[in-house]
N, C-alpha and C positions, 0 to 999 in steps of 0.2 A: 514644597511638603504643600500641601491642603492641610486645613486645621491643625496645624502643628506635627501633623505625623512625617514622621520623615519617610523618604521613601528613596530604595538603589534601581535603576534600570540596569542589570545585567543580562548584556548580547550574547541570543543563545540562535538556534535553528530551531528549527518548527520540524514537528514529528513526521510530518509528510515526507519533510527531504529527509532525516534522519534516517526514516525508517526504508526511505528508495538505497539510502549510503549503505546502511545496515548488512542488505538483500543484493547489494549493486544492481538495484534497476534502476536502467535509464531512462529519466525523467523528459529526455528528447533528446533523439539518437536521428544522425542523419537518414534519409528516407526511409525516414519510418514515424515518424513523429517529431512536429515540429513545433508543440506548442506543449501547455499543459495547463489544467485546468483545476485550482484547490476550493474543492464545495464542503458543506456540511452534509452529511444523514441523516440530520435530525433535524430539527427545527426548534427554536429555543423551548426550555422548560421540558425538554423529552417527547412535544409530538410527535406523531409521523409527520412523514412528509403527507403535502397534497399536492396532487397537479394544480396548474396553471401557470407555471411560470415554466416559460420556456430556458432549459440548457441550453447552453454554445457549443456544441460538442460539430465538431467536423472533421472527416478524413484525417487522419496525423494526429487527435490529439492524446494525451494523458491525463487520465482523470486521477486524483484524489480527494477521498472522500472518506470524510474526519466519522467518528461515532456512527459506521457503519453497520452494524455486525446487530443491531436493534429490529433496525428498521430496512432487513435483507429486501424485502419482499419491494415494498416500492421503489428502493431504491432502485434494483435490479430493471421493474416494471419502466420507471423514467430515463435510464439510459438504455432500454431499449426502443422508448419510442424518441430517446434522442438521434438514434440513428447507429449507435453497436449495435454488430453481429450476437447470437445469442452465444456464437465459439470463442468469442473474444477472451484473453486472458485475464485472468484477475491473479493477485497476490492478496491474501490476503494476511496482515501485517499485525501482529496481538504481542502489546507492551512494547510498543513499534522504542527502540534507544535504553531501556530498561535492562536491566537485568532478567533473563528466562523469556528475551525474546522470542516470537516463533514467526514462521511463515506459511501459507499453507497457499499451493502453488492450485489453482481450479479454473475454471470459466466460469464467463457471466452468465451463463444459463443454469449451472449449477453451484455458485456460491453461497446460497440461500443456508442450501443445504450444511452447504464447511461450514459455513458462518457460525451455527448451533455450536461445534466443536469448539467455540473460544470459550473463554473462559474469563477475562480479560478486558480491557478497550483494546480496540483496533478500529486500523484502519485500512484501507481498498487503496489499491495502485492498476488500473485498470486501463488496458490499449497493448499494441503490437508491444513493446517494449518490453512487458513481463514477460516475454518467453525469452529474449536479450539474457536477461538474468540468469538462467538456468544456464545457461552457455559459458559468462565468467564463473558464475559457481564451479560448475567441469573443470574449468582449467585454474582456477584457484586451491581444488581439492583430487586434482591429478597427484595420483600414488605418492609421483615421483620429486612432488614437493614439500611429502610429510612427512622429511625430517627435515629440511628449511622450513615447515611452519614450526615446529616445535622448536627449533633453532631461535626461530624470533620470538617463540611466545603469544602468533596471531590468535586468538580466539574463535572456536571451532565449531557452526552453524550448525544448527538444531536440525534434523533429520527432517528432512520436506516429508511430509507423505505420499507414500506411493511411490516413494523412491531410493528407498532401503535399500 
């Protein structure tokens, strides 16, 4: 307690972990990604990303970028300069872990255009593991499981743009 103000620490998880869990995006996956890096998509007070600081990307890295939609172009440039190919899979998760959360699957090259459609706070998951989410979602939403899901009262995932 500092200056007489009571404080309570509530354990929880970061939005990056929650977003990945909500849409079944593995952050690491054997033979695909052996590391995950959490970065910010903007600097203090919303300043756009500037060059200069090295981002430690290597093959097999998954990157989670917070506050990423507003600075989509400089963030894409930094990721490309860091070694990610333009076709790298990207998931833009809007309102992660909140009611109304949505996911947009795209590529690193196209993500700034897709990010314009987001209305709420969003984060990115960048890397080959994103492609594995589509497989997991297809397994979970297989028509044979529809009755099972209704009985378990599992929430339905939002429609993924382009995959209706």
